[in-house]
N, C-alpha and C positions, 0 to 999 in steps of 0.2 A: 591567506592560507587557512585561516579559521573558517571562512565562509565555505571553502571547499570541503573541509572536514565535516561541517554541519550538514552540507548537502548530501554527502556520501552516507553519513549516519542516518539521515532521514530516509534515504532510499533503502538501506539495509534493514532498518527497523520496520519500515512499511512492508517490505517483501517478507520478512520473517513473520510478522504479526498476521499478514494476509494468508501466508501459506499455512500457518497453524489454524487460522480460522476456516480456511477452505477444507482442510483435512477434518476438522471437528464437525463441520457441516455435513460432509460426506458420511462420517461415522455415525452421527446421531440422527440425521434426517435422511440424507441420501435419496436414492431412487430405487424402489423395490423392483419395479418391472425391468429395469435396465435399458429403457428406451430414452432416458434423458441424456443429452449430449454431455453436459458438464458434470452432473452429480452421480452418474452411473459408475464412474471410476475414481478411485482415490487420487490417482495421478492427475487426471483432468481437473478435478476439484481443487487440488493443492496448487497447481499451476495457475488456474484462474484466480484463486484467492490471493496468490502472491502478486500477480499482475495488478489486481484491483487495489490491494493494500499499498503497493508501491506508488501507484498513481494517486491514491487518495491522500496519503500523507504528504506528498509533494505539492498538493494544491495549496497548502498553508505556507505562506512566505511572510517573513517579517521584513517589511520595507520601512525604512526611516523616512519620514516626511521632511521636506526641506522648505524653509521659508524663502523669500525673495532674494536674500543675500547669499544663499547657497549653504547656510549653516544648518546642521541637523537640529531639530527641535527636541 
């Protein structure tokens, strides 16, 4: 059960941080001409940031290594 809570927390934290980052990128840098697909709209930028944040934080997993007897080291 603890593993599931950790996994869900990592997804939620990654999505939240990514969404905030995506919005801040649009706000401070953005696309002046409006021809950029992602950064021309705050919605697109926020969704893209949330997706990337969620995927990025979930690439880090803590796996316990096991020796030959099956015991965790």
